[in-house]
N, C-alpha and C positions, 0 to 999 in steps of 0.2 A: 528439541528444533519440530519446528512444523513449517510447511511453505504455507503462503499468506493464503487463508480463505474465509473470508470474512463469514459468519456464521449470525443467525439471527436469534438465536437461542442461548439462553442464559447458561452459566457455569454448569458442569453436572454434579455438582457438588452435593456431597447429601447431608443435611445440616441436621437431619432426624438422627442423631446417633447415641447409642446405648450411655458411650463413655466419650464424656465432652473432652476428654484429652486423646480420643484417636484422632488422627491426623492424617487426611489424605492429600495424596497430590493428584491434580488435576490434569497435569500435562502430559507427553506423551512419555512411555518405560520406555520404549527405545532410543531416547536418548545416551548421549554418553555416558559411561558409567563417572562416580563420584572423582573428583579429583579436589586436590586442597592445597592451595600455596598459601606461605606467609611470607610479608615484608616487614620487617624491624627495622627500621631508619629512623636517624637524626642528623643533626649537620655534620657530623664528622664520618658516620658511615653506615652502611646498610648490609644487612644482613637477609639473605635469602631463603627458605626454606621451602622444597619441594615435594611432594607425594606423602603430605604428612597422615598420619593416621587419625580420623575423630576422637581414638579414646588418648591420643597425645594433645586436645587442646584444651589450655585451660583458661580461665579467667586473665583479661590482659593487666596489669600489675601497672600503676603511675610511677614509673623508673626513669623518666625522663626521655623514653622513644615515644614514637610512634609508630601503631603497628595498623598494617592491612592484610586482611585475612579473607583470600578469593576463593569463592568457592563453585566447582563446576559441576553439574548434574545435580538435579531435586528430586529425583525419583527414588532413591534410599530415604524413604521418611525416617526411619529411626537414627539414622546418623544426622540428618539434619537436625533433628529433637535435640539428640544428645547436643549438638555443638552450641545452639540455640540457647538450651538452661542452663547449660554452663556460665552464660554471659548474660543470664539474667533475664532474657528476652521473652515478652510477654506471651501466653499463649495464643491470644488473638493474632499477634504480630506472626508467629511462628505459622498458623494456617493463612495469613495473608501472602506468604513468603512462598507457601505451598499450591495454592489457589492462582496459577497463573493465566484463568481468562477473566481476574475482574479488573475493572478501573483503576489506572494507575492513582496514587492517593498520597499523601504525607500526613504524619501525625507524631505529635511530642511526646514523651515519657519523662519521667525523672532524670533517669542516669543514660536515656538516650534518644534519638530520633528514628523514625521510620520513614522508608521515602520509595516508593513503588512505582516503577514505570515500564514503559513500554520501546524495544529497539527494533530494530529494520535494517536491512541491508542488502543490497543485491548479490547473489549467489554467481557461482561460473555457468552452473547450468539457466543462467538468466531466468531465474527465480527470484521473487521478496521472501526474506527468510523474516521470521519476526520469533521473537518471544520476550519473557518476560526479566527485566532485573530489577532485584532487589537490594537496599542500602539502609545499614544499621550502621550507626556510626555515634560516637561520643567525642567525651573531648579530647583524647588521644587513640582512638583506636574506629577503621572502618570495616567493615565486612560485607563483603559485595557476592550475592547469591545470583549465580546464571544459570538459564536451564541446559544450555550446550559448553561445550570448550571453540572459543573463538579468540581471534587475533585483536578486540575491537579496543583493549588495552593495551595494545606491546608497547606502542609508544612510550608510555607510560612505565611500565618497565626498566626499558632501557634508559631512563632518564633516572630511575631510583638507582639503577646499578653502575653506570656513568659519570650522575652526580651532575647533569645537564639542567641547566635551569634554575630555578628557585625550590623544587619540591622538596627536597630534605629538608630546607632553612620551614617550613610552611608547617602550619596543622595539619590535621585530616579533614579539614575543611574546604582547603587547598585543593587536596587530593580529589576530593567528590567534584570542587568545579571542574579539575582536567577532565573527569571520567563522561560527567554530563556535557561537557563539549564534545568530546568524544563522539558520545549515541547521537549526538545534532548534527554532526560531521555527518553521520551516518544517512540522518535522513535528507540531508542535503543532496547526497550520493542518490540516495533513491529517487528524488523528486527529478533529478537533471534526468536521470536515465529515463524517468516517467516523459518528461519533454521532449527528448530527443526521438522518440519511440509517437507521439504524437505528431512530430513535423514528418514523419513520415506518411502518414494518411493525405491523401490529395487526389481527394475522391471528384473533382471537378475535370482534373489534366488527365485521369487515367482515362487507360483508352478501355480496357475494361471494364468487365460491371463487378461493381462493389463485391465482396465477397461478404454474406450474412455473418461471418467469424468474425469480422472487421467490427459489428456493433458489439459483439461478444467480447472482444478484446475491450473495448470504448469502456462497457459498463463496468467488468470489473477493474478497469484504471480507475474509474471514478470511486467504488468500493474502495480500494486501496488509500486514492489521495483523502478521500473522509475517514479514514482507518489513520492514518498520518496525522491530521488534522487533530482529531478527538485525543491522540496522545501527547499531541505536544501541550493543548489546553492547562492539563495539569501540571507542566513542567512550570509553565508560566506562572500561573497561581501559586506554587512553590517560589518563585523567583522574587513574585511580589511579598511573598510572608516576609521572605530573607530582608529584603531591604525596608520593612515594616517593623527591623527588628521583634518578631516572632521566633524566632530560631534561636534558639539559647547557646548552640555550641557552632554556630558562625559568629566568627569575630569581627568586628565592625572595620577594620582593616581591609576584609576580604568582601564585604558587601559589594562594592563596585564591581569585581569577578561575576558576581551572580546576577550583575545588571544588565553584563555582558551576554548572560545567558538569556534573560528577558528580550534582550533586542534580538537576539539569535531566532529565538521563537515566534517573534511578533512577525519578523522576517520568512519564518517557514512559513506563517499564517498565511499572511501575504501571497506568497509562492503558490500555497496549497488552493486559493481564492482562485489566482489566474489561470491554473491548471484545469480547474472546475468549470470553470468560462470557456476553457478551450476545448475541453472535452464535451461541453455541451452543445456549442458551436459546431463541433466535429458532426454530433450525432442528429444536428438537426439540418446539416449540411446532408449528411449520408440520405436520411429520407427527402431531402429536396431532390437529390439527383437521380434519388431511384423514382420520384415521382414523375420529374422530368424524363426521364428513360422510358418511363410506363407512355407518359403523353406521346413521346414519337412513335410507338411502337402503334399505338392505339390511331397516331394520326393516318400514318402509312398505312395501315389497316382498311382504315375508312376511305383512303382516298383510292384504294384499290376497287374495294367495294364498290364505291359510286359511279367510277367506271364501268363497270360490269354491271349496272342496274338498267340503264337502259338496253346496251347489249341482249341482254336476259330477257328484256321486253320483246325486242326485237324475234331472236330466236321462239318465243313462248306463241307469238303470231302465227309465224311460220310453220309453228311446230304444231298446230291444231288441225285436225281431219276430216275439216270443211269438204264434201265434193266439191263446190262452185267456190274458188277462191280466185281472186285475180294473182297474176305473176308468178304462179305453182307451172305455166305450162310455157315459158316466157324462155326463150332460148338462153340469154344473158343472165337469168334471175340468181343463180348460183353467185357469180363475178359480182354481180352488182349488190348485191345483201352485203359481200364481204369489202366491198368500197366502202357502204353505208357506214358499217363496224368501224374499218380505219380511218374512217372524219370524224366519227364521234370518237373514238378514243384518241385520238391526237387532239381534236380539239377540245376535249377538257383538259387534256394535261395540258396544255397549252394556256388554259384558262386557271389552273389550277398555279403554273408557274410563276404567270403574271401578278396573282392574286399573293404569291411567297408561302404558299401553305404547306410548299417543302421544299 
């Protein structure tokens, strides 16, 4: 688990290893401990097994059942490698599962397909939590690898336990569809929350000076939306491959569901573009408001300075120390100077007001 903090750096995975079968987990080692859950189901029934030990997991049999093996926590690399090797998963796929900082992708192998993608969800602490979720699926089994324990798929478990819908009647590719639907739903929730936050920015009508932190929030939101868009594009590419029949473990009758996933991806991408445009507008508006308010301050100071220029000139003349200067010994000289100063000041103020300079 990690809070969203987009970084420009590439994964810290060390690829110069003496032992090519040495696997490295690139995520946070403080995430949830390893937890394994297995669903064995068919049209007639469903068996759920929790807290399975990695040593008790064996290769899936073709016995007319479908299997969903869900694994939480990837920091225990030895257990993850042991589980994958028992299922005949290639070493490159194992490292891709453990390398949580890579780009989402899809790969086909002889006996299974591999799909890895990013998921995001708002947390109770008003943070966006991102994680990598990987899927290995074949003819009758699906293995999901999650960085942390989350409730992304709890509604799917309820459907399996209580036999709601058609999930038990379909193959594991339909299970994959429901999982992808759930992940994309989290993206919709994240974008909706972002859109609500953007509406709170009202720089034109606020009476207070815009906080510099507001610009930082806007820039972070831009990075988050860009991250979401980049994460959705590979899912759309995967669904296009499914539509072209390039995924051997997706049944033809289920292609229509993955077409729906593609439509969701396109909607999300459009929403990302709209939000990015709104954020860019808010950035421009922020600087415009800042510039306008700065101009107002400069204009006020300029008017005040302009009023005092002739007054300073008069004070400078009568502040000279020449012996023979007119009006210096005049009885009403001091009052006269004040009258001149007041008249000049009010005259300039009236002139500026008529010009609508303030």
